[in-house]
C-alpha positions in Angstrom: 98.1 21.4 134.8 95.3 19.8 132.5 96.3 21.0 128.9 93.1 22.5 127.0 92.9 21.5 123.6 91.4 23.2 120.7 90.4 20.6 118.1 88.6 21.6 115.0 85.2 19.7 115.3 85.8 18.4 111.7 82.8 15.8 112.1 80.9 19.0 111.3 82.5 18.3 107.8 80.5 14.8 107.1 77.0 15.1 106.2 75.1 12.6 104.1 71.6 12.3 102.4 68.8 9.6 102.2 65.0 9.4 102.7 62.9 8.1 105.4 59.1 8.6 105.3 59.2 11.8 103.7 55.7 12.6 102.5 53.9 15.7 102.0 55.6 19.2 102.2 56.7 19.6 105.8 55.8 22.4 108.0 57.5 21.6 111.5 61.0 20.9 110.5 63.8 20.3 113.0 67.4 20.6 111.5 70.2 18.7 113.3 72.6 19.9 110.4 74.1 23.4 109.9 74.4 22.6 106.2 70.9 21.5 106.1 69.5 24.7 108.0 71.3 26.9 105.7 69.7 25.0 102.6 66.2 25.3 104.3 66.6 29.0 104.4 67.6 29.6 100.9 64.8 27.4 99.8 62.4 29.8 101.8 61.7 27.4 104.4 62.9 29.7 107.6 59.3 29.9 109.0 58.8 26.1 108.9 61.9 25.5 111.1 60.9 24.7 114.6 64.3 23.8 116.1 68.0 23.7 115.3 71.4 22.8 116.8 73.5 24.9 118.9 75.8 25.3 115.8 73.3 26.5 113.6 74.2 30.2 113.1 73.8 30.9 109.4 71.9 32.9 108.3 71.3 35.2 111.3 67.9 34.1 111.5 68.9 30.3 112.2 70.5 31.5 115.5 67.1 32.7 116.6 65.2 29.4 116.3 64.7 27.2 119.5 67.8 25.0 120.1 67.9 21.3 120.3 71.4 20.9 121.9 74.4 19.9 119.7 74.5 17.5 116.9 76.0 14.5 118.4 72.5 12.6 119.3 68.7 12.7 118.7 66.6 13.9 121.6 63.5 11.6 120.8 61.7 12.9 123.6 61.9 16.6 122.4 61.3 15.4 118.6 58.0 13.6 119.6 56.8 16.4 121.6 57.5 18.9 118.9 55.7 16.8 116.4 58.1 17.5 113.7 57.1 16.2 110.1 60.7 16.0 108.9 64.0 15.7 110.9 67.2 16.7 109.1 70.2 14.6 110.3 73.8 14.0 109.7 75.7 10.7 109.1 76.7 10.5 112.9 72.9 10.0 113.6 72.6 6.7 111.4 72.5 4.8 114.5 69.3 6.4 115.3 67.5 5.6 112.1 65.9 2.3 113.2 64.2 3.8 116.1 63.2 6.6 113.6 61.7 4.0 111.3 60.0 2.3 114.2 58.3 5.6 115.4 57.7 6.7 111.8 59.4 10.0 112.2 60.1 11.5 108.9 63.7 12.1 108.2 66.5 13.0 105.7 70.2 12.3 106.1 72.3 14.9 104.3 75.0 14.1 101.9 77.9 16.1 100.9 80.9 14.2 99.6 80.9 15.8 96.2 79.6 18.7 94.2 77.1 16.2 92.6 75.9 15.1 95.9 75.3 18.5 97.3 73.5 19.6 94.1 71.3 16.3 94.4 70.8 17.0 98.1 69.7 20.5 97.4 67.4 19.2 94.5 65.9 16.4 96.6 65.1 18.7 99.5 63.7 21.2 97.3 61.3 18.7 95.8 60.4 17.7 99.4 59.6 21.4 100.4 57.8 21.9 96.9 60.5 24.6 96.5 62.0 23.0 93.2 62.5 26.4 91.3 64.5 27.8 94.1 66.6 24.5 94.4 67.2 24.8 90.8 68.3 28.1 90.9 70.8 27.2 93.8 72.2 24.4 92.2 72.9 26.6 88.8 74.6 29.1 90.8 77.1 26.3 92.2 77.6 24.9 88.7 78.2 28.4 87.4 80.9 28.9 90.1 82.4 25.5 89.4 82.5 26.2 85.6 84.2 29.6 86.2 86.8 28.5 88.5 87.4 25.5 86.1 87.9 27.6 83.0 90.4 30.1 84.9 92.6 27.4 86.0 92.5 25.0 82.7 95.9 24.3 81.4 97.7 25.8 84.6 100.5 24.0 86.4 99.0 22.1 89.5 100.8 23.1 92.8 101.3 20.4 95.3 98.6 21.2 98.0 97.7 19.8 101.6 94.6 21.0 103.1 94.4 20.9 107.0 91.0 20.2 108.4 91.9 19.8 112.1 94.8 20.3 114.5 95.8 21.3 118.0 95.8 25.4 117.7 97.4 26.0 121.1 100.5 24.3 120.6 103.7 26.4 120.0 104.6 23.7 117.2 102.8 21.8 115.2 103.4 17.9 116.0 100.5 16.2 114.0 97.2 17.2 112.1 94.4 16.1 110.3 93.8 16.4 106.5 91.7 16.0 103.7 92.5 12.6 101.9 90.8 11.1 99.0 87.3 10.4 98.6 85.8 13.6 100.1 84.5 17.1 99.2 87.8 18.7 100.0 89.8 16.5 97.6 87.4 17.3 94.7 87.6 21.2 95.6 91.4 21.1 95.7 91.3 19.4 92.1 88.7 21.7 90.5 90.7 24.8 92.1 93.7 23.6 90.0 95.6 21.9 92.7 97.2 18.5 93.4 96.3 17.0 96.7 99.6 15.5 97.7 97.5 13.0 100.0 94.5 12.5 97.6 95.6 8.8 97.3 94.8 8.1 100.8 91.8 5.8 101.1 90.9 7.4 104.8 89.0 10.7 104.1 90.9 12.6 107.0 94.0 10.9 107.7 96.5 12.1 110.5 99.7 13.5 109.1 103.2 13.9 111.2 105.6 16.7 110.4 107.6 13.9 109.1 104.9 13.0 106.6 104.5 16.5 105.8 108.0 16.9 105.0 107.9 13.8 102.8 105.2 15.1 100.6 106.5 18.6 100.8 103.4 20.7 99.8 103.7 24.1 97.9 100.6 25.1 99.4 99.2 24.8 102.8 95.4 25.5 103.3 94.5 25.7 107.0 90.7 25.7 107.9 90.4 26.5 111.6 86.9 27.2 111.9 85.5 30.0 114.0 86.6 30.8 117.8 83.1 30.6 119.0 82.9 26.8 118.1 85.8 25.5 120.2 84.8 24.0 123.6 87.9 23.7 125.3 89.1 27.0 126.2 90.4 27.0 129.9 93.4 28.7 130.7 93.8 29.5 126.8 94.0 33.1 125.3 91.6 32.4 122.4 92.0 35.8 121.1 95.6 35.6 120.8 95.3 32.4 119.2 92.9 33.1 116.7 95.2 35.5 114.8 96.3 34.7 111.5 99.8 35.8 112.1 100.1 33.6 115.2 98.6 30.6 113.3 100.7 30.8 110.5 103.9 31.4 112.5 103.0 27.7 114.0 103.6 26.1 110.4 106.7 28.3 110.0 108.3 27.0 113.2 107.2 23.4 112.4 108.8 22.4 109.1 110.7 24.1 106.1 108.4 22.6 103.3 108.2 24.6 100.0 105.1 26.3 101.1 106.7 27.7 104.3 109.7 28.9 102.2 107.6 30.7 100.1 105.1 32.1 102.2 102.2 29.9 100.6 100.5 29.3 103.9 96.7 30.3 103.8 94.8 30.5 107.1 90.8 30.4 106.4 88.8 31.4 109.5 84.9 30.9 109.5 82.6 27.9 109.6 81.8 28.5 105.9 84.6 26.6 105.0 83.4 23.5 107.2 79.9 23.6 105.4 79.9 22.3 102.2 76.5 23.1 100.7 74.8 26.1 99.3 78.1 27.8 99.7 80.2 25.5 98.1 81.1 28.2 95.3 82.6 30.5 97.9 84.6 27.7 99.3 85.9 26.9 95.8 86.9 30.4 94.7 88.8 30.8 98.1 90.8 27.6 97.5 91.4 28.7 93.8 92.7 32.3 94.7 94.9 30.4 97.2 96.4 27.9 94.9 96.3 30.2 91.8 97.1 33.8 93.2 98.5 34.6 89.6 95.1 34.3 88.3 92.8 37.5 88.0 89.9 36.6 90.2 
């Protein structure tokens, strides 16, 4: 029997920002990035969005917009026919930018490797959409959340943390998984939340770790980002309702390796696409991480 797999599409995590032929305030925007879609709505540009991906589901109004398919490719024919004056992209679309340049289709490639990059992305998009004041407020809120968390964890001992961004959810026992290494948004979040990323020295942003590797670094805290069950595309012969249960997901770790996090019940399952979308809700992500890493703090 063909084994079904439920891999977290963590390519959703990687989004960059750069300019390409952006001029006057756009009125016909197509967003091929859920993060970009969220920012647009927060900037009051919802009415100017004419197309989104199948994964753009937040806010609720985003799901009602015309669908352009997934975010893996650019449908040039559709983009041209809809006469878009701004196309929001992800880093995986970089291969298409020469053609976009040739066709003189305005585009932005979103960027989110750090809080600074996210705030810069918001401000630049806000300027492009003539919504600088709203953008400034969004950035101020993110900065305030960062300052609040930083003040609460200052001087506290930093637990050893490992953050899982992708794994096989249907396996009885975990064999290997992908984690947040160095040089990415999640590594910064762990640090800001008062933790020590045990694989933060890895140059690869999202390296694969075996059970042996997990036991070697012996984390005191495991944060497991499992996304949302509606975003998994291989569900044949799998009871998703059973699998997408915190108790079941936690038991997979408990059966796999007796590291300190398992022994002390420090496994935190975080369901929801919000944790996969570093953008305007970065403050919420940071607070959730901080509460998991430092439950002794009054939040």
